[in-house]
N, CA, C and O atoms as a DFTB+ gen file, in Angstrom:
756 C
 N C O
     1  1     133.290      60.184     165.697
     2  2     132.973      59.350     164.593
     3  2     131.736      59.912     163.865
     4  3     130.755      60.285     164.508
     5  1     131.786      59.965     162.618
     6  2     130.629      60.508     161.874
     7  2     129.736      59.419     161.498
     8  3     130.160      58.271     161.371
     9  1     128.360      59.777     161.292
    10  2     127.480      58.733     160.921
    11  2     127.677      58.387     159.466
    12  3     128.014      59.232     158.636
    13  1     127.458      57.122     159.183
    14  2     127.531      56.720     157.741
    15  2     126.372      57.336     156.951
    16  3     125.321      57.615     157.527
    17  1     126.541      57.547     155.678
    18  2     125.415      58.123     154.918
    19  2     124.251      57.136     154.827
    20  3     124.414      55.919     154.737
    21  1     123.072      57.745     154.858
    22  2     121.848      56.856     154.803
    23  2     121.832      56.131     153.523
    24  3     121.970      56.727     152.455
    25  1     121.669      54.875     153.604
    26  2     121.564      53.985     152.383
    27  2     120.235      54.036     151.866
    28  3     119.308      54.274     152.640
    29  1     120.013      53.826     150.553
    30  2     118.674      53.829     149.982
    31  2     117.879      52.701     150.757
    32  3     118.340      51.585     150.996
    33  1     116.698      53.118     151.093
    34  2     115.721      52.208     151.745
    35  2     115.861      52.120     153.348
    36  3     114.994      51.589     154.042
    37  1     116.992      52.670     153.846
    38  2     117.197      52.670     155.310
    39  2     116.555      53.928     155.833
    40  3     116.507      54.934     155.124
    41  1     116.054      53.901     157.070
    42  2     115.365      55.083     157.692
    43  2     116.360      55.786     158.588
    44  3     117.319      55.181     159.068
    45  1     116.109      57.155     158.824
    46  2     116.939      57.878     159.765
    47  2     116.828      57.303     161.211
    48  3     117.793      57.309     161.975
    49  1     115.653      56.826     161.536
    50  2     115.467      56.362     162.910
    51  2     116.360      55.136     163.137
    52  3     116.865      54.952     164.244
    53  1     116.570      54.283     162.102
    54  2     117.514      53.079     162.251
    55  2     118.895      53.558     162.382
    56  3     119.661      53.010     163.175
    57  1     119.283      54.617     161.602
    58  2     120.642      55.179     161.797
    59  2     120.894      55.741     163.193
    60  3     121.934      55.538     163.820
    61  1     119.841      56.478     163.641
    62  2     119.792      57.023     164.981
    63  2     119.991      55.927     166.031
    64  3     120.863      55.994     166.898
    65  1     119.130      54.918     165.900
    66  2     119.181      53.720     166.837
    67  2     120.570      53.092     166.788
    68  3     121.076      52.743     167.854
    69  1     121.201      52.925     165.688
    70  2     122.499      52.290     165.561
    71  2     123.546      53.219     166.234
    72  3     124.437      52.749     166.942
    73  1     123.424      54.490     166.008
    74  2     124.378      55.471     166.573
    75  2     124.311      55.389     168.161
    76  3     125.293      55.285     168.896
    77  1     123.055      55.451     168.540
    78  2     122.786      55.386     170.022
    79  2     123.357      54.093     170.625
    80  3     123.970      54.129     171.692
    81  1     123.171      53.027     169.989
    82  2     123.634      51.693     170.535
    83  2     125.121      51.616     170.499
    84  3     125.722      51.001     171.380
    85  1     125.760      52.225     169.493
    86  2     127.202      52.063     169.318
    87  2     128.013      53.238     170.029
    88  3     129.106      53.051     170.565
    89  1     127.402      54.395     169.980
    90  2     128.243      55.665     170.519
    91  2     127.794      56.119     171.961
    92  3     128.583      56.735     172.678
    93  1     126.537      55.813     172.370
    94  2     126.082      56.335     173.576
    95  2     125.878      55.238     174.627
    96  3     126.434      55.372     175.717
    97  1     125.182      54.249     174.398
    98  2     124.824      53.271     175.376
    99  2     126.073      52.628     176.015
   100  3     126.051      52.411     177.227
   101  1     127.159      52.308     175.286
   102  2     128.313      51.749     175.961
   103  2     128.863      52.486     177.187
   104  3     129.563      51.899     178.011
   105  1     128.537      53.778     177.295
   106  2     128.961      54.590     178.355
   107  2     127.979      54.698     179.549
   108  3     128.191      55.520     180.441
   109  1     126.956      53.910     179.569
   110  2     126.000      54.047     180.595
   111  2     126.547      53.673     181.944
   112  3     126.243      54.390     182.897
   113  1     127.305      52.651     182.124
   114  2     127.769      52.116     183.380
   115  2     128.753      53.246     183.918
   116  3     128.699      53.583     185.101
   117  1     129.614      53.803     183.066
   118  2     130.526      54.791     183.450
   119  2     129.845      56.115     183.932
   120  3     130.284      56.822     184.839
   121  1     128.657      56.366     183.165
   122  2     127.895      57.580     183.512
   123  2     127.169      57.331     184.848
   124  3     127.048      58.262     185.645
   125  1     126.737      56.241     185.087
   126  2     126.011      55.969     186.432
   127  2     127.015      56.028     187.557
   128  3     126.693      56.578     188.610
   129  1     128.244      55.483     187.396
   130  2     129.303      55.578     188.386
   131  2     129.660      57.023     188.585
   132  3     129.798      57.445     189.733
   133  1     129.819      57.803     187.555
   134  2     130.201      59.154     187.610
   135  2     129.226      59.987     188.459
   136  3     129.606      60.716     189.374
   137  1     127.844      59.816     188.066
   138  2     126.863      60.497     188.740
   139  2     126.730      60.118     190.284
   140  3     126.521      60.961     191.157
   141  1     126.867      58.843     190.504
   142  2     126.822      58.377     191.964
   143  2     128.004      58.947     192.790
   144  3     127.865      59.272     193.969
   145  1     129.138      59.051     192.136
   146  2     130.352      59.411     192.837
   147  2     130.471      60.987     193.031
   148  3     130.753      61.523     194.103
   149  1     130.216      61.639     191.849
   150  2     130.330      63.062     191.854
   151  2     129.133      63.829     192.448
   152  3     129.288      64.916     193.004
   153  1     127.961      63.243     192.316
   154  2     126.777      63.949     192.767
   155  2     125.910      63.007     193.644
   156  3     124.862      62.518     193.220
   157  1     126.418      62.768     194.940
   158  2     125.691      61.789     195.749
   159  2     124.261      62.161     196.089
   160  3     123.460      61.331     196.520
   161  1     123.960      63.464     195.879
   162  2     122.556      63.869     196.234
   163  2     121.551      63.437     195.131
   164  3     120.356      63.706     195.249
   165  1     122.035      62.774     194.072
   166  2     121.194      62.299     192.966
   167  2     121.004      60.748     193.074
   168  3     120.308      60.142     192.260
   169  1     121.597      60.178     194.028
   170  2     121.534      58.666     194.079
   171  2     120.197      58.076     193.778
   172  3     120.078      57.100     193.039
   173  1     119.179      58.682     194.363
   174  2     117.749      58.161     194.165
   175  2     117.286      58.633     192.737
   176  3     116.273      58.107     192.276
   177  1     117.887      59.492     192.075
   178  2     117.384      60.039     190.826
   179  2     118.355      59.654     189.649
   180  3     118.207      60.203     188.557
   181  1     119.296      58.767     189.839
   182  2     120.270      58.429     188.795
   183  2     119.481      57.911     187.454
   184  3     119.796      58.283     186.323
   185  1     118.519      57.091     187.710
   186  2     117.811      56.568     186.436
   187  2     117.228      57.777     185.713
   188  3     117.379      57.908     184.498
   189  1     116.529      58.707     186.495
   190  2     115.934      59.816     185.796
   191  2     116.924      60.755     185.062
   192  3     116.660      61.300     183.991
   193  1     118.092      60.891     185.743
   194  2     119.161      61.744     185.108
   195  2     119.733      61.099     183.863
   196  3     120.035      61.779     182.882
   197  1     119.880      59.780     183.906
   198  2     120.376      59.039     182.731
   199  2     119.351      59.132     181.540
   200  3     119.698      59.383     180.386
   201  1     118.129      58.917     181.914
   202  2     117.141      58.960     180.838
   203  2     116.968      60.391     180.248
   204  3     116.853      60.575     179.036
   205  1     116.956      61.384     181.159
   206  2     116.893      62.722     180.644
   207  2     118.053      63.098     179.819
   208  3     117.893      63.813     178.831
   209  1     119.187      62.666     180.161
   210  2     120.413      62.861     179.409
   211  2     120.358      62.174     178.057
   212  3     120.740      62.762     177.045
   213  1     119.879      60.917     178.029
   214  2     119.658      60.264     176.724
   215  2     118.727      61.001     175.754
   216  3     118.966      61.147     174.555
   217  1     117.622      61.457     176.409
   218  2     116.640      62.150     175.615
   219  2     117.172      63.444     175.088
   220  3     116.892      63.775     173.936
   221  1     117.922      64.201     175.852
   222  2     118.529      65.438     175.462
   223  2     119.571      65.224     174.288
   224  3     119.619      65.927     173.279
   225  1     120.369      64.190     174.558
   226  2     121.370      63.907     173.604
   227  2     120.780      63.530     172.182
   228  3     121.263      63.973     171.140
   229  1     119.749      62.715     172.227
   230  2     118.992      62.355     171.029
   231  2     118.449      63.474     170.262
   232  3     118.517      63.553     169.035
   233  1     117.863      64.406     171.096
   234  2     117.304      65.640     170.536
   235  2     118.390      66.522     169.807
   236  3     118.183      67.053     168.716
   237  1     119.569      66.628     170.518
   238  2     120.621      67.373     169.900
   239  2     121.160      66.648     168.650
   240  3     121.427      67.276     167.626
   241  1     121.313      65.334     168.752
   242  2     121.745      64.575     167.584
   243  2     120.949      64.795     166.371
   244  3     121.470      64.703     165.260
   245  1     119.618      65.102     166.545
   246  2     118.771      65.285     165.416
   247  2     118.976      66.620     164.783
   248  3     118.491      66.878     163.682
   249  1     119.713      67.502     165.492
   250  2     119.802      68.856     164.933
   251  2     121.285      69.140     164.503
   252  3     121.493      69.970     163.619
   253  1     122.274      68.502     165.080
   254  2     123.652      68.814     164.642
   255  2     124.533      67.575     164.857
   256  3     124.183      66.658     165.600
   257  1     125.654      67.583     164.199
   258  2     126.683      66.464     164.290
   259  2     127.282      66.488     165.660
   260  3     127.624      67.564     166.151
   261  1     127.425      65.374     166.296
   262  2     128.079      65.271     167.635
   263  2     129.402      64.548     167.405
   264  3     129.411      63.387     166.995
   265  1     130.459      65.192     167.653
   266  2     131.774      64.553     167.417
   267  2     132.115      63.529     168.507
   268  3     132.646      62.456     168.219
   269  1     131.792      63.890     169.809
   270  2     132.063      62.900     170.819
   271  2     130.862      62.724     171.750
   272  3     130.612      63.556     172.622
   273  1     130.160      61.684     171.563
   274  2     128.985      61.372     172.263
   275  2     129.122      61.343     173.690
   276  3     128.291      61.877     174.424
   277  1     130.212      60.696     174.146
   278  2     130.550      60.559     175.588
   279  2     130.631      61.920     176.290
   280  3     130.025      62.126     177.342
   281  1     131.376      62.824     175.701
   282  2     131.515      64.172     176.251
   283  2     130.200      64.830     176.420
   284  3     129.840      65.275     177.510
   285  1     129.443      64.897     175.289
   286  2     128.162      65.462     175.395
   287  2     127.219      64.845     176.419
   288  3     126.496      65.542     177.130
   289  1     127.248      63.577     176.469
   290  2     126.336      62.825     177.444
   291  2     126.769      63.083     178.909
   292  3     125.915      63.187     179.789
   293  1     128.036      63.181     179.163
   294  2     128.482      63.496     180.547
   295  2     128.167      64.987     180.883
   296  3     127.794      65.294     182.015
   297  1     128.315      65.878     179.927
   298  2     128.020      67.289     180.170
   299  2     126.511      67.469     180.436
   300  3     126.076      68.219     181.309
   301  1     125.748      66.719     179.612
   302  2     124.297      66.940     179.809
   303  2     123.835      66.335     181.170
   304  3     122.987      66.925     181.840
   305  1     124.351      65.242     181.553
   306  2     124.083      64.572     182.794
   307  2     124.584      65.449     184.026
   308  3     123.945      65.496     185.077
   309  1     125.696      66.094     183.833
   310  2     126.165      67.041     184.898
   311  2     125.187      68.188     185.118
   312  3     124.871      68.535     186.256
   313  1     124.694      68.796     183.982
   314  2     123.751      69.813     184.065
   315  2     122.453      69.377     184.728
   316  3     121.876      70.069     185.567
   317  1     122.016      68.167     184.296
   318  2     120.699      67.605     184.841
   319  2     120.843      67.356     186.418
   320  3     119.909      67.578     187.188
   321  1     122.071      66.884     186.825
   322  2     122.250      66.601     188.223
   323  2     122.343      67.881     189.055
   324  3     121.899      67.955     190.201
   325  1     122.966      68.918     188.390
   326  2     123.056      70.300     189.120
   327  2     121.601      70.934     189.209
   328  3     121.259      71.637     190.159
   329  1     120.784      70.626     188.149
   330  2     119.484      71.166     188.158
   331  2     118.702      70.542     189.394
   332  3     118.017      71.231     190.149
   333  1     118.864      69.244     189.518
   334  2     118.237      68.571     190.689
   335  2     118.742      69.152     192.052
   336  3     117.979      69.359     192.996
   337  1     120.014      69.386     192.080
   338  2     120.629      69.977     193.285
   339  2     119.965      71.312     193.628
   340  3     119.515      71.530     194.753
   341  1     119.915      72.208     192.619
   342  2     119.263      73.503     192.899
   343  2     117.822      73.392     193.223
   344  3     117.316      74.122     194.076
   345  1     117.120      72.468     192.543
   346  2     115.688      72.300     192.935
   347  2     115.577      71.820     194.338
   348  3     114.715      72.303     195.073
   349  1     116.441      70.848     194.781
   350  2     116.337      70.331     196.131
   351  2     116.686      71.430     197.161
   352  3     116.092      71.446     198.239
   353  1     117.628      72.345     196.864
   354  2     118.013      73.393     197.793
   355  2     116.881      74.345     197.894
   356  3     116.563      74.818     198.985
   357  1     116.236      74.656     196.749
   358  2     115.144      75.679     196.795
   359  2     113.845      75.189     197.497
   360  3     113.153      75.960     198.162
   361  1     113.553      73.915     197.327
   362  2     112.333      73.362     197.874
   363  2     112.662      71.853     198.244
   364  3     112.343      70.886     197.551
   365  1     113.325      71.810     199.404
   366  2     113.505      70.354     199.819
   367  2     112.384      69.514     200.068
   368  3     111.424      70.000     200.665
   369  1     112.359      68.278     199.685
   370  2     111.162      67.409     199.757
   371  2     111.105      66.915     201.203
   372  3     112.108      66.454     201.748
   373  1     109.871      67.020     201.847
   374  2     109.595      66.582     203.166
   375  2     108.449      65.694     203.100
   376  3     107.393      66.026     202.561
   377  1     108.659      64.519     203.670
   378  2     107.523      63.569     203.692
   379  2     106.451      64.001     204.686
   380  3     106.720      64.760     205.617
   381  1     105.169      63.481     204.464
   382  2     104.156      63.720     205.410
   383  2     104.455      63.396     206.842
   384  3     104.053      64.129     207.745
   385  1     105.183      62.266     207.075
   386  2     105.616      61.840     208.365
   387  2     106.457      62.861     208.991
   388  3     106.293      63.127     210.182
   389  1     107.435      63.513     208.216
   390  2     108.299      64.517     208.762
   391  2     107.543      65.756     209.107
   392  3     107.866      66.442     210.076
   393  1     106.529      66.055     208.317
   394  2     105.670      67.281     208.515
   395  2     104.986      67.146     209.847
   396  3     104.892      68.133     210.577
   397  1     104.486      65.934     210.217
   398  2     103.791      65.738     211.391
   399  2     104.628      66.009     212.726
   400  3     104.072      66.304     213.784
   401  1     105.942      65.889     212.593
   402  2     106.850      66.056     213.723
   403  2     107.358      67.558     213.796
   404  3     108.054      67.920     214.744
   405  1     107.023      68.356     212.854
   406  2     107.546      69.743     212.843
   407  2     106.551      70.608     213.498
   408  3     105.384      70.611     213.104
   409  1     106.981      71.400     214.554
   410  2     106.082      72.363     215.158
   411  2     106.305      73.669     214.357
   412  3     107.429      74.165     214.285
   413  1     105.274      74.197     213.783
   414  2     105.390      75.393     213.042
   415  2     105.360      76.668     213.942
   416  3     105.872      77.722     213.565
   417  1     104.766      76.535     215.095
   418  2     104.809      77.540     216.051
   419  2     105.289      77.065     217.382
   420  3     104.803      76.043     217.865
   421  1     106.156      77.704     217.965
   422  2     106.644      77.251     219.243
   423  2     105.644      77.506     220.304
   424  3     104.860      78.446     220.181
   425  1     105.623      76.760     221.295
   426  2     104.660      76.835     222.421
   427  2     105.155      78.103     223.340
   428  3     106.354      78.369     223.414
   429  1     104.328      78.741     223.918
   430  2     104.703      79.835     224.794
   431  2     104.334      81.234     224.285
   432  3     103.939      81.425     223.135
   433  1     104.475      82.162     225.161
   434  2     104.215      83.530     224.909
   435  2     105.373      84.301     224.245
   436  3     105.233      85.446     223.815
   437  1     106.506      83.617     224.189
   438  2     107.783      84.400     223.746
   439  2     108.157      84.077     222.358
   440  3     109.318      84.229     221.980
   441  1     107.184      83.618     221.544
   442  2     107.549      83.365     220.147
   443  2     107.923      84.544     219.350
   444  3     108.904      84.438     218.613
   445  1     107.287      85.631     219.396
   446  2     107.649      86.838     218.639
   447  2     108.954      87.412     218.871
   448  3     109.618      87.784     217.903
   449  1     109.421      87.532     220.125
   450  2     110.784      87.995     220.324
   451  2     111.822      86.992     219.829
   452  3     112.920      87.411     219.463
   453  1     111.542      85.720     219.800
   454  2     112.457      84.733     219.246
   455  2     112.602      84.930     217.798
   456  3     113.716      85.059     217.290
   457  1     111.490      84.959     217.099
   458  2     111.476      85.196     215.669
   459  2     112.176      86.469     215.316
   460  3     112.993      86.467     214.395
   461  1     111.895      87.604     216.021
   462  2     112.491      88.858     215.679
   463  2     114.071      88.787     215.921
   464  3     114.859      89.277     215.113
   465  1     114.445      88.187     217.007
   466  2     115.933      88.057     217.246
   467  2     116.526      87.290     216.143
   468  3     117.594      87.689     215.679
   469  1     115.913      86.137     215.619
   470  2     116.508      85.361     214.597
   471  2     116.546      86.168     213.346
   472  3     117.557      86.064     212.652
   473  1     115.655      86.901     212.989
   474  2     115.615      87.808     211.813
   475  2     116.655      88.830     211.900
   476  3     117.335      89.119     210.915
   477  1     116.815      89.422     213.108
   478  2     117.790      90.459     213.248
   479  2     119.167      89.842     213.090
   480  3     120.022      90.411     212.411
   481  1     119.402      88.677     213.710
   482  2     120.733      88.018     213.611
   483  2     121.060      87.759     212.172
   484  3     122.185      88.018     211.745
   485  1     120.110      87.252     211.398
   486  2     120.358      87.005     209.969
   487  2     120.742      88.254     209.261
   488  3     121.667      88.232     208.448
   489  1     120.050      89.399     209.539
   490  2     120.387      90.702     209.017
   491  2     121.758      91.153     209.422
   492  3     122.455      91.672     208.551
   493  1     122.218      91.022     210.606
   494  2     123.522      91.378     211.072
   495  2     124.569      90.542     210.307
   496  3     125.561      91.084     209.821
   497  1     124.341      89.207     210.204
   498  2     125.299      88.380     209.422
   499  2     125.368      88.867     207.961
   500  3     126.460      88.968     207.402
   501  1     124.215      89.170     207.339
   502  2     124.309      89.625     205.994
   503  2     125.066      91.009     205.876
   504  3     125.800      91.267     204.921
   505  1     124.840      91.835     206.872
   506  2     125.519      93.193     206.937
   507  2     127.002      92.908     206.983
   508  3     127.736      93.504     206.195
   509  1     127.504      92.031     207.858
   510  2     128.891      91.811     208.080
   511  2     129.451      91.174     206.798
   512  3     130.565      91.499     206.388
   513  1     128.673      90.251     206.148
   514  2     129.138      89.606     204.958
   515  2     129.359      90.629     203.804
   516  3     130.163      90.399     202.900
   517  1     128.631      91.743     203.869
   518  2     128.800      92.777     202.784
   519  2     129.942      93.737     203.015
   520  3     130.227      94.577     202.161
   521  1     130.623      93.626     204.188
   522  2     131.713      94.485     204.443
   523  2     132.996      94.128     203.585
   524  3     133.190      92.973     203.208
   525  1     133.819      95.115     203.304
   526  2     135.025      94.793     202.594
   527  2     135.940      93.865     203.429
   528  3     135.817      93.852     204.654
   529  1     136.818      93.120     202.829
   530  2     137.530      91.977     203.377
   531  2     138.205      92.342     204.724
   532  3     137.839      91.709     205.714
   533  1     139.107      93.251     204.854
   534  2     139.828      93.552     206.131
   535  2     138.843      94.042     207.164
   536  3     138.899      93.648     208.329
   537  1     137.913      94.929     206.722
   538  2     136.892      95.445     207.706
   539  2     136.076      94.257     208.290
   540  3     135.810      94.219     209.491
   541  1     135.699      93.327     207.459
   542  2     134.912      92.158     207.920
   543  2     135.742      91.337     208.845
   544  3     135.222      90.886     209.866
   545  1     137.002      91.108     208.564
   546  2     137.901      90.414     209.517
   547  2     137.874      91.004     210.804
   548  3     137.668      90.310     211.800
   549  1     138.075      92.300     210.873
   550  2     138.141      92.981     212.166
   551  2     136.937      92.899     212.954
   552  3     136.981      92.619     214.152
   553  1     135.790      93.147     212.296
   554  2     134.497      93.028     212.977
   555  2     134.219      91.648     213.498
   556  3     133.736      91.495     214.620
   557  1     134.511      90.639     212.711
   558  2     134.295      89.261     213.045
   559  2     135.184      88.939     214.333
   560  3     134.713      88.359     215.312
   561  1     136.357      89.317     214.259
   562  2     137.285      88.975     215.333
   563  2     136.901      89.682     216.630
   564  3     137.051      89.085     217.696
   565  1     136.411      90.925     216.594
   566  2     135.989      91.685     217.672
   567  2     134.615      91.195     218.194
   568  3     134.462      90.868     219.371
   569  1     133.680      91.160     217.330
   570  2     132.275      90.845     217.717
   571  2     132.049      89.391     218.042
   572  3     131.386      89.098     219.037
   573  1     132.578      88.435     217.233
   574  2     132.231      87.071     217.520
   575  2     133.302      86.369     218.268
   576  3     133.018      85.339     218.880
   577  1     134.512      86.840     218.270
   578  2     135.604      86.125     219.056
   579  2     136.020      86.945     220.190
   580  3     136.895      86.506     220.937
   581  1     135.496      88.081     220.401
   582  2     135.712      88.922     221.619
   583  2     137.185      89.355     221.734
   584  3     137.645      89.609     222.848
   585  1     137.931      89.447     220.643
   586  2     139.346      89.779     220.741
   587  2     139.486      91.355     220.956
   588  3     138.681      92.129     220.438
   589  1     140.450      91.748     221.672
   590  2     140.783      93.178     221.859
   591  2     141.362      93.739     220.601
   592  3     141.785      92.990     219.721
   593  1     141.391      95.144     220.488
   594  2     142.016      95.769     219.391
   595  2     143.475      95.400     219.216
   596  3     143.965      95.284     218.093
   597  1     144.164      95.217     220.325
   598  2     145.577      94.925     220.378
   599  2     145.778      93.497     219.776
   600  3     146.654      93.259     218.945
   601  1     144.927      92.591     220.244
   602  2     145.002      91.152     219.813
   603  2     144.742      91.062     218.343
   604  3     145.426      90.317     217.641
   605  1     143.742      91.822     217.837
   606  2     143.420      91.772     216.420
   607  2     144.587      92.391     215.622
   608  3     144.929      91.886     214.553
   609  1     145.183      93.451     216.115
   610  2     146.289      94.052     215.451
   611  2     147.518      93.017     215.217
   612  3     148.128      92.913     214.153
   613  1     147.751      92.336     216.290
   614  2     148.882      91.359     216.354
   615  2     148.493      90.223     215.350
   616  3     149.286      89.831     214.494
   617  1     147.291      89.740     215.492
   618  2     146.860      88.552     214.672
   619  2     146.900      88.923     213.175
   620  3     147.265      88.079     212.357
   621  1     146.530      90.177     212.793
   622  2     146.384      90.531     211.426
   623  2     147.650      91.227     210.913
   624  3     147.770      91.467     209.712
   625  1     148.587      91.552     211.795
   626  2     149.844      92.178     211.389
   627  2     149.648      93.585     210.905
   628  3     150.284      94.038     209.954
   629  1     148.677      94.324     211.638
   630  2     148.453      95.794     211.283
   631  2     148.559      96.613     212.537
   632  3     148.618      96.043     213.627
   633  1     148.586      97.882     212.440
   634  2     148.601      98.821     213.516
   635  2     147.293      98.764     214.336
   636  3     146.228      98.483     213.786
   637  1     147.379      99.027     215.621
   638  2     146.181      99.048     216.461
   639  2     145.200     100.122     215.903
   640  3     143.991      99.900     215.839
   641  1     145.738     101.243     215.519
   642  2     144.978     102.308     214.964
   643  2     144.184     101.868     213.788
   644  3     143.035     102.279     213.621
   645  1     144.772     101.031     212.956
   646  2     144.119     100.501     211.762
   647  2     142.920      99.649     212.197
   648  3     141.841      99.723     211.609
   649  1     143.124      98.881     213.187
   650  2     141.976      98.028     213.689
   651  2     140.819      98.951     214.154
   652  3     139.660      98.687     213.834
   653  1     141.136     100.053     214.921
   654  2     140.138     100.930     215.418
   655  2     139.360     101.536     214.211
   656  3     138.129     101.558     214.207
   657  1     140.071     102.000     213.240
   658  2     139.448     102.649     212.093
   659  2     138.527     101.644     211.392
   660  3     137.366     101.939     211.110
   661  1     139.078     100.433     211.114
   662  2     138.230      99.388     210.413
   663  2     137.061      99.013     211.267
   664  3     135.975      98.770     210.741
   665  1     137.231      98.957     212.532
   666  2     136.037      98.574     213.408
   667  2     135.040      99.681     213.325
   668  3     133.858      99.365     213.191
   669  1     135.363     100.912     213.387
   670  2     134.478     102.075     213.300
   671  2     133.726     102.068     211.900
   672  3     132.506     102.206     211.822
   673  1     134.484     101.910     210.898
   674  2     133.890     101.753     209.542
   675  2     132.893     100.684     209.484
   676  3     131.786     100.864     208.977
   677  1     133.269      99.569     209.998
   678  2     132.371      98.235     209.919
   679  2     131.159      98.585     210.632
   680  3     130.070      98.394     210.091
   681  1     131.248      99.101     211.844
   682  2     130.015      99.407     212.692
   683  2     129.142     100.387     211.964
   684  3     127.927     100.198     211.916
   685  1     129.715     101.444     211.385
   686  2     129.011     102.425     210.700
   687  2     128.225     101.793     209.468
   688  3     127.045     102.066     209.248
   689  1     128.906     101.010     208.762
   690  2     128.304     100.442     207.539
   691  2     127.248      99.392     207.874
   692  3     126.232      99.313     207.183
   693  1     127.460      98.571     208.931
   694  2     126.443      97.614     209.354
   695  2     125.286      98.352     210.022
   696  3     124.153      97.895     209.873
   697  1     125.465      99.378     210.694
   698  2     124.369     100.076     211.285
   699  2     123.573     100.790     210.217
   700  3     122.350     100.861     210.337
   701  1     124.178     101.310     209.203
   702  2     123.404     101.859     208.050
   703  2     122.590     100.849     207.351
   704  3     121.434     101.106     207.017
   705  1     123.207      99.580     207.088
   706  2     122.573      98.521     206.475
   707  2     121.338      98.073     207.240
   708  3     120.292      97.809     206.647
   709  1     121.465      97.986     208.585
   710  2     120.403      97.526     209.395
   711  2     119.274      98.509     209.523
   712  3     118.120      98.088     209.599
   713  1     119.549      99.832     209.551
   714  2     118.580     100.890     209.630
   715  2     117.807     100.894     208.341
   716  3     116.587     101.055     208.371
   717  1     118.466     100.723     207.192
   718  2     117.612     100.721     205.936
   719  2     116.693      99.532     205.855
   720  3     115.787      99.494     205.022
   721  1     116.929      98.517     206.750
   722  2     115.993      97.367     206.784
   723  2     115.141      97.390     208.004
   724  3     114.558      96.353     208.321
   725  1     115.006      98.506     208.745
   726  2     114.077      98.666     209.813
   727  2     114.578      98.230     211.258
   728  3     113.824      98.187     212.230
   729  1     115.841      97.933     211.294
   730  2     116.381      97.595     212.578
   731  2     117.067      98.852     213.161
   732  3     118.052      99.332     212.599
   733  1     116.550      99.378     214.276
   734  2     117.102     100.665     214.841
   735  2     118.004     100.539     216.034
   736  3     118.646     101.510     216.436
   737  1     118.064      99.350     216.612
   738  2     118.895      99.235     217.801
   739  2     120.421      99.349     217.426
   740  3     120.782      99.047     216.289
   741  1     121.278      99.763     218.335
   742  2     122.619      99.904     217.966
   743  2     123.308      98.491     217.853
   744  3     122.972      97.558     218.582
   745  1     124.241      98.396     216.943
   746  2     124.942      97.152     216.726
   747  2     125.674      96.594     217.892
   748  3     125.438      95.466     218.323
   749  1     126.560      97.387     218.398
   750  2     127.271      96.959     219.590
   751  2     127.086      97.839     220.717
   752  3     127.002      99.048     220.500
   753  1     127.012      97.382     221.909
   754  2     126.763      98.211     223.097
   755  2     128.011      98.487     223.761
   756  3     128.027      99.170     224.785
């Protein structure tokens, strides 16, 4: 719906207010339901997302004609909710009470080996994730599920020799990946 031309003596802000009241605000209940249902992680921030969406929509309305206010509003709200999601993932909020219960350093003399082992495990997982599809399947089935070459071949419907070749390639690629990151121990013993 297009905005009516500005009548002599009326102000653009009155037209904007009328447009907002007629074209945008009637969708507030549906927008809140959408945000709560589709983005449960913003439940505590729904008011902020709605207000931010209104503000952005009004700013856009001032610069260009909006054919469907509802579509714009929901799109802006979706982007605002996703921004909150990414911000929460990058830096999750922790209350002071929660911080008091977190031990930053484990007790005992074996902290360094535990930290090193965790870091190495993370690197091994990253190395395996970077393998090509079939090669990754073979390495995962062998290393994490303990399957034999024969069992892997049957499961994947390939020759046992293919499994051996893929396993060798996977170990070589993972070993190279780990060595370039300072891990020098062999991947599999």
